[in-house]
N, C-alpha and C positions, 0 to 999 in steps of 0.2 A: 670630345673626340678621342682622347687617349684610351678610354674604356671601350670605345666602339670597335677598335681593331685589336685590343690587347688580348682577349681570351676567346676569340672567335676565328678559327682558321678558315671558315667558310667565307667570311667577309674579306679576309686577306686574299683568298683565291680569286674572288670577284675583282678585287683591286688589280691583281696581276693580269687577269684576263682583259680588263678594259684598258689599263695603262701599264703595259709590261715594262716600260722604261722608268716608271715612277717609283721611287724608293718607298719603303714602308713609312707610315707616319711616325714622327719622333715621339719619344716618351720623356717628357720633361721631368726633372728631378726637383723636389721641393727645395732642397738646400743649395742648389746650383742655379743661380739666376740667369746665367748665360744660356742655359738650355731652353728657357721659356722664350727668349727672343729668337733663338734659332727655330723654334716651333712656329712662331709668328711669321718668320721669313718663309718657311716651308708652305704654310697655308696661303700666304699672299701670292707666292709664285704659282701654286697649283690649285687655285681657288675653284675655277670652273670645272676642272676634272673631278675634284673631290665632291663638289656639290652634285654633279650628275650621278656619281656612284652612290652617295648617301641617299638620294631621292629614290633609288631603286630598292633600297632595303625596306623590308616590312617593319612596321612599328610594333614589334613584339617585345622590345625591351625599352627601358627608360633612357638608356644612353643614346639609342637611335633617335628617339623622339626629341631629346635635348639637342642633339646635333642638327636635326632638321630645323628646330626653332632658331638655332644660332645662324644657320645659313640664310634664313628668311629675314633676319634683322636688317633694317634699312641702312644702318650705319656700320655694319660689320666690315665692308670692303674699305670704306674710307678710314676706319680706325687701323686696319692692317697696314694700309699704305702709309699712314702718318707715323706709326711706330717704326716701320722698317726704314723709312726715309730719314728719320731723325735720330733713331737710336740703334740702327742696325750695326753700327761699328762696335758696340759694347762687347759682344762675345769674343771678337778677335783681340780686343785690348785685355780682357780678362785672361785669355789664354796666354798672352805675352807676359802678364804679371805673374802668372802661375809657373812660368818656365823657370827651371833651375839653371844656375850658372850664368845668369844674365848680369851684365855690369850694372852697378847702381845708377850710373848716369843715364843709361837707357831706360831703366824703370822710372826714374824721375821725369824723363822726357815723355814717357807714355802717359803719366798722370797729368802733366801740363797740357798735352794734346787733348786729353779728355775734357779738360776745362775749356779749352779753345773751341772744341766742337760743340759743347753744350751752349756756349755763348752764341754760336751761329744758328742754333735751332730756333724755331718760331713757334708761337702758340702759348696758351696759358699753362698747359702741362709742362712744356719745356722750361718755362720760367720757374715753375714750382720745383722742378728737378734741379735746375741751376742753383736756386736758393738753398735747397737742401744740401747740395754738393759743397757750396761755399761754407755753410754752417759746420758741416762735418770736418772740413779741412781746417777751418779756423779754430775749432775746439781741440784739434789733434796737435798737441805740443811736440810730439815726437816727429811730426812731419817737418816742422821748422828746423829741428836738429838734423834731420836727414838732408835737408837742402843745404845747410851749412857744411856738412861733411862732404856732400857732393861738390860744392864749390871748391873745397880744398883739394879734392881728388882730381878734378878736371883742370886745376890751375887758375881758377878765377880769383881765388883769395891768396895773396902772398904776404899778408900781414901776420906775424907771429902772435900778435895780441889776440887774434880770433882763436888760435889754437889753445892758448893759455886760459881763455875764458871758459872753455868747456872742461868737463870732468874726464875727458878721454886723453890717454897718452898716445904716443906715436904708433905703438903697436896696434892699438885699437883702430886707428885711422886706416892702417894697412889692411886689417882684417875686414873692414867695411867695404872693400872694393866690389865684392860680389854679394853684398847683403841683400836678402829678400825684403820687400816692403809689404808683402801680403800677410795673410794669417797662417803661413807656413803649413799649407795643405790641411788645415783644420776643417775647411768646408767639405773636402772630399771624404774625410774620415767619418762623417755622420752617416753617409750611405753605406760605408763598410761596416759600421757598428750594427746597422739594421740587419745585415746578414749574419753577423757573428752572434747576436743575441737571439736568434730564432730558436724556438724550443726543439726543433728537429735537427739541430746541428750536433754532430757527434763529439763526444768528449772522452779523452783517454784518462782513465782513473787507475790508480794502483790499488788493487783489491787484494786483501790477504795480509797486509802489513800489520804487525803487532802494535797495539796502542802504546803511546808513550806513558809509562808508569813512573811517577816520581820516586826517586830513591829515598829510602829511609835513612835518616841521619844516625849513623852508628860509628863507633870507634874503629871497627874493622870492616873491610869491604865485603865480607861474606860470612858464611856459616863457620863456626869455630870447631876445629878438630882438637879436642882436649888432650888426646894422647900425644900429638905432635907438640902442642903447647907445653905440656909437662916435660917432655924430653928436652925441648929447646931451652926452657927456663933452667932446668937442672944443669945443662951443659954450660950455660953462660954465667950463672950466678956464682958469686964468691962469698964464702962465709968466714974465711980467715983474714978479716980486715980489722984494722984498728978503729975504735970508736971512742977515743979519749978526748978529743977536742971538738969544738963546735963545727969547725970546717970539715973535719973528717966525717962527722955525722951527716952534714949537708951533702958532701960528695957521695957518701954511701946511699943516701936517699935518691939522689939524681941517677946514680948507676942502677939502682933497683927499678926505678921508674922506666928508664930506657930499656932495661932488660925485659921488663914485662911488655912494653909496647912492641919491641922487635919480635918477641916470641908470639905475641898475638897476631901481628901482621904475617909472619911466616906460617902460622897455623891456620889462617883463615882460608876458606875455600870459596873462590869466586864462581858464581853460577852464570854461565853464558846462555842467553836466550837464543835458541835456534829458530830462525824464521822458516816457517813452512811455505812461504811464498816462492813459487817457481818463477824466476825472471824470464821474460820473453827474450828469445835470441835476437841478435841485432838484425839479421836479415829479415826476420818476420816483422820487426818494428819498421824497417824501411818499406816493406811491402804494404804494411798497414797505413803508413803515411801516404803512400801513393794512392791507395784505395780511397782514403778520405779526401784527397785532393780531387780525384776523379769524380767522387760523389758530389762534392761541392760544385764542381764545374757543370755536372749534368743537371743539378738542381737549378742552376742559373740559366743554362741554355736550352735544356730539354731536347738536344739534338740526338738522333738515333746513334750516330757514331760514338758520342760520349757515353751513351747507355751501353753499347757493346763493349767499350773499353772497361767500364765499371763492372760488368758481368764477368769479363775475363779475369780482372784482378780479384774479384770476390771468389771465383772458383779456385784460382791459384792459391789464394790465402787459405781457403778451407782445406785444401790438400796439404799445404805445409803445416798447418796447425794439427791436422790429424796425424801426419807423419811424426811431428815432434812429440805429440802425446804418446804414440806407440813406442817411440824410441826411449822416451823417459821412463815408461812403465817397464820396458824390457831391461833397461839398465838397472832399475830398482830391483827387479826380480833376480837378476844375475848377481847383484851385490848381497843377497841374503845368504847368510852362513849360520852354522850352528855354534860358532865359537863366541860371537859377540851378542848372542841372544836376539839378533835381528829377525831370524826366521820365526822364533817363538812369538815375538811382538807382532809380526805380520799375521800369524795364525790367530793370535788372541784378538786382533782387531776385526776378524771376520764376523763373529757373532754380533758385532755392533751394527753391521749393515742391516738396514731396514728391509725385511722381506715380508711379503704378505703372509699372514697366518693362514694355515690350511683350514679355513672355515668349512669348505665344501670338500667332502671326500669324493663325490662325483658331481656332476652338473646339476642333479636334482636333489639328492638326499643330503642332509646336513651331517657333519661329523658329530655324533651325539656324545661320545666319550672324550673327556679331557685327557686321558692317558694316550689316546691315539694321536691327538694334536701334539702333545709334548714329544712323543716318539718320532713323529714325522719331522718336526722342527729340529730335533737333535740329530737325526740322520742327515738332513740337508746340510747342517753346519759341519758335521764330521766329514761329509763328502767334499765340501768346499775346501776344508783344511787339508784333506788328503791330496786333492788335486793340486793345491798350491805347493805342497812339499814335493810331489812328484815332478812338477814343472821346474822348480828350483834345482832339484838334483840332476835333472836332464841337462839343464844349462851349465851346471858346474862340470859335469862329465864331458 
């Protein structure tokens, strides 16, 4: 039944035309057991309406044929009534246990009420479920500790020996007043991971960062400037010292060693790696995050309004990125000068640009001479360099 209306808007339209007040069929989640019982309650309440609608569908797909076979089963209606009448309370109790900020005493009462209602159920299946429930509760040693803590919190236990027998102190008892007894929303996280781990989910990567290169173990942090080393060592060293005793010789050796080390450190040139990665501005990052959220929302809902919002954010983001790229290039060109060789470096990098070689002099005839090819390539390179120089001079003026 889930696949019958899941990916067919035509069948949903027929459902709305026949029964306009009837909501869409539920979509049970595998990892959430309460959704399956809610689906059973839906089909039990609207059995006749859904059966008449399903019988009008053509048997063109396997899901429709399977749905028709299910509705024709002789025991389907009795099974639906049995499940709803005996176990229809479970979705509400699961929701209560999943609610945050509930007192521990109320959570314990909910579990005790579940056991009482299971004992009131009739039938072989109800007995099997009750036996399973009792086995799980009896094997759970933490449940006994929770009940003892609850008795202390609600005032049923006034003996201090019960407090000393446990490994908890008084602060731990106070913090257990609103303690959850469920799996701490782990059940709901499974369906979230299903969307997170999809291959079409966007991921923001930092591209262009320099790789981490391990530093070479050396005595100096960088390249040595021997002229500075020589000058520093000549200024610090002393030759008019006494070397008559053993202590004087040791002191002189220590002083010479320290002088060489200090001169080497002062003469070493540290090379800083300049990152060529342009960081994205903060306002573009915020807009990119909004676009990703809008795309994730549209992928789940497929609503036209969500698609319109996604397109608006995409167009706005493209305009901002285009404007940021133009502004960055303009600031780069305006910073080119002839004093720090930046203009020369920019001009030198122009021939590195991959340009298609002039294989064709015209559309039909090939360039037969190699000299004409070289001349055409050199003229195009010179023209680009000249245009860049003129553009930078105009910006400086």
